[in-house]
N, C-alpha and C positions, 0 to 999 in steps of 0.2 A: 738592418732595416730592409735591405733589398730582399732578404730571405723571408720577410713576412712578419717581422716583429711589429706589434701594434701598440705596445705599452712600454714606456720608458720609466715607469714607476720604480724608484730605487736606484736608477742609474745616476752616475756622476760623470758628467762630460766636462773635461778640463781643456781649456785653451784650444778648442777646435773651431775652425772657420766654418760656420753654418750659414753664411750670408746668402748662399744659393740653395739652401735646403728648406725653404719656407713650405713648399708643398709637402715634403715628407713629414715635417714637424706637424703640419696641420692635420695630418691623417692619424697621428699617434696620440694616445693618452699620455699626458705629461705630468699629471698630478703626482707629486712625490719625487720628481726628477730634480736634479741640481745641475745648473749650467754655470760653470765657474770660469770666468775670464774668456768666454767664447765670443766670437764675432758673429753678430746676428744682423739680419736685414732690418731696415727701419720698420718699427712697429711690432716686430716679433717678440722683443723682450717684454713689452707690455702685455701682449697676448698670452705668452707663456706664464707670466705672473698671474694673470686673471684666471688661468686654467689650473692653478695650484702648483706650479713649478717654482723652484728657487732660482733666481737669476742674479748672479753677482758679476757685474762687468769688470773688465780689467781697468785699473786706474792708470791713465796715460802717463802721469808723472812718476809712477813707480819705476825704478831702474831695474827691477828684477821680475821674474815670473811668479806672481803670487799664487798661481794654481799649479805649481810644479809637482811632479810625481816621484822624484828621486831626491836623495840627500845630495849635498854639495860635495865637491872635491876641492882640494887646494888649488888645482890648476884653474878651476872655474872661478873661484873667488879672487885669485890673484892675477890671472891673465898673464900676458907677456910684456906689458908695458910698465910704466912707472906706477907705483902704488896709488897715488892720488887718482889715477884713471881707472883703477880696478873696480870690479863689481862690488867687492867688499867695502871699499872706501866710499863709493857712490851710494850704496845702500845705507851706510851709516850717516852720511851727510843728509840724505833724504829723510831719515828717521829723526833728525834734529831740527827739521823745519817745523814751523808752527803747525800743530795738528789740525786736521779738518775731519769731518765725519767720513769722507771718502778714504783718506789715508789711514784712519784708525781701523776702518773695515778691511782695507787692503792688508794691513799688518796682521789682523786676526785671521783672515783667510789664508795668508801665507803660513802662519804658525800652525794652523790646522793641517795644511798640506804637508808640512814638515812632520807633524805628528803621525800622519798616515804613512808617510814614507819610512819613518823610523820604526813604526810597528812592523812593517814588512821586513826591514833590515835585521831587527833583533830576533826574528823568528828562528828557532832552532839553535840559538846561541845562549851561552851562559856568560853574563857580563860581570866583571869585577871592577869596581871603581877605584880610582886613585885621585884623591883631593889634596890640594896643597897650595902654597903661596905662589902668586903670579910674579912676584918680584925676584925670584931665585934666578941668578944669572948663570949662563953657560960658563963653564970653566971652574965653577965652585964645587966643593965636595958634596954639598947638598944636591946639586943638579945631577952629579954623577950617581949619587945614591938613588935618586928618583928614577933615573934611567935603568939602573941595575934592578930596581924593583919591577918596573914594567917588563924587562927582559925575563926575569924569573917567573912572573905571573903568567906570561903567555907562552913560555917555552914548551910545555907539554901539549899545547894545542887544545886543551879542554876548556879554556876560558878565554874570553875576549876582553881586553883592557879598554875601559871607557874613562874619559876625563872630562873636565869642563872645557876642554878644547882651546885654552888660551896659552900664554907663554909660561915661563918658569917651570915649576914642578909638573904642571900639566903637559907641557911640551916634552919634558924629559921622559915622563912615563910613556907617552905615545911613541917617542923615539925608541925606547927600549923594547916596547912591544912590537913595533914595526920590524925591528931587526932580530926578533926572537929566534929565527932560524939561523942567524949568523953567530959566529963565535964571540966570546967575551972580548977577545983581542980586536975584532972588527968593530965592536961597539966602542971600545976604548979609543980606537983611531978616529971614529966618527965624532966622538966627544972632543977630541983634540982639535979637529978641524973646525968645529962649531965655535970653539973658545975664541977664535979671532974676531967674532962679532958677538960679544957677550950679551947684548940686550937690544931690544927693538928701538931704543932711543939712541941717537936722534933719527935713525933711518930704518923705518919698517922694511923698506925695499931691500936694503943690504942684509938685514936680519933674515928675511924670508928667502932671499937668493942663496945664502949660505946653507940653509936647511934644504932647499930644493936641490942643491948640488949633492948633498948626502943621499937624498932620495934617488937621484939619477945614478949614483954610484952603486946603489944597492937595489936592483930590480927584484921583482917577485916578493913584495912585502907581505908580512903577516897582517891580517885585517885588524884594525883598531879604530875606535870611535872617539870623536870629539863632539861635545855639545856646548858650543859657545853662545854668546848673545851680543846683539848690536847695542844693548843697553850699556855694555862696557866696550863700546866701539873703539875707544882709544887704546884698548888692549887687543892687538890683532890675533886672529886665529892661527894656531900653529899648523904647519903643513904636514906633520908626521901622522896625523889621523887620516886613515884611508877613506873614511866616511865622516862627513861633517853635518851635523844637524844644528844649523844656526837659527836661532829664534830672535824675534824682536823683543818679546816680553820676558824679562828675566825671571819673574815669578813662575811662569810656565816652564821655562828652561830648568830652573832649580828643582822643581817637583819631578819633572821627567827624568832628569839625571839621576836622582836618588831612586826613582821607581824602577828603572831598567837594570839597576845593579843587583840582580838577584843572587849573585855569588858572593856578596859582601862588598865592603868599602874599606880601603886603607887610607887613613888620614895622616898625611905628612905635616910637618910644621907649617903653619900659615897664620894669618891674622883674622880680621873680622869675618871675611867671607867663608873661610874654612871653619871657624867656630860656629857660624850660622849653620853650615852644612852638617856639622857634628850633631847639633841638637835637633835639626830638622829630621835627620835620619833616626836619632834616638826617639823622637816623638812617634815616628811610624812604628819602630820596633816595640815601644812601650805598650802600644795598643794592639799590636798584632797577635794573632794566635801563634802557638808554638811552631806550627809548620811553616809560617811565613816570616819568621825572624831571620834576618841576614846578619852575618858577622860584622862587627865594627872593630877595627884594629887601629889604635893610635900609636904612632911611632915617635918616640922621644920621651923617656920618662921624666926628665927634669923639665922639658919644655911644657908638657901638658899637666905637670903638677906645680910648677913654680912660675915660669914665664907667663903662661896662660893656664891657670889651674882648672882646666876643664874636667880632668879625670875624676876628682873627688865628687863633683856633682853628677857626672855620668854614672859613676859607680853607685852612688846613692839612689839614683833613679832606677837603676837596674835591679837593685836588691829586692828579692822576693818576686820578681817578674820572670816571665819566660825568657826574656832577653839576657838575664844574668850570666849564663854560661857563654854567651856569644859576644861579650865586650872584652877587649883585650888591650893591655898597655905593654908595649915592647920597646926595646932600645934601638933595634937595628932593622933595616929593610929585609935582611935575610930571615930574621925571626918572623916578620910580618908575612913574608911569602910562605913560610912553613905553616903558619896558622891557617892561611887561606887554602893551602894545599890539602889540609885535613878535612875540608868541607867537601862533601860529596852530594 
């Protein structure tokens, strides 16, 4: 503005203190500009609105920056104190309060800001998703298999592993991907250390600190993405994702998670949430043109044909469609990684 800019049309101004900039703002055309969570002098908000700008003030009760410009990190969400005092816990508690028009707007603005930050983060990356049950405990064979899958998918550096960002299979896959430059033996040792705190119940703090210790022991991580939601705030975000796109609205989060996984998705055993993701992804592939179909790989022949017989319906949906060659049922995570590796 000091250099002579006279129009802010198309600008997005986030969380900037403009309380002593009334004169500058009055000399600019502001129609089409957006002021998100900015501090304005008395009367400036109304004047900007009257001149065609979008003005969304910060909500004082919100415990987080609703106009943020970057994704979260585990360190930001967890902080250094007890978990109930963390940003993650306070945001969840705030989201559970009786809704008001202001809080609903703040959540929408926050999720839009996360959308924008995620768009920038995924640029230039090919993402492969790993979906699976949140209840899978550290120390179990299934957890180790999910970690091995993440490790294998990220090892050659051509793909970035993305998960729903929660515990269980999601945490394991983010762990394996994070340590993709490390040896299998180092991953095995990390798994053994984590097994001493198998679940986030009864202590989220102890569960997170065990994982943070693994992170501290293995600097220079491979980048990996988690996309959790405060809708399931009782399930804490795992710390192994180096970037965390956390949303308030689960419907938005689910759609975004499937959309960004352009290199395909591997579905590990899970329950209702995973089944929903299978068919939400299948719906997108069903209507997609051939160039846009992404592979779907279900791991566990008996699980997906007997325990939850998803495969027969998925196979029937795919028949005669562009997606038919891109849906796979395998028995092991090694086979799943090989299927994904064939996609270029």
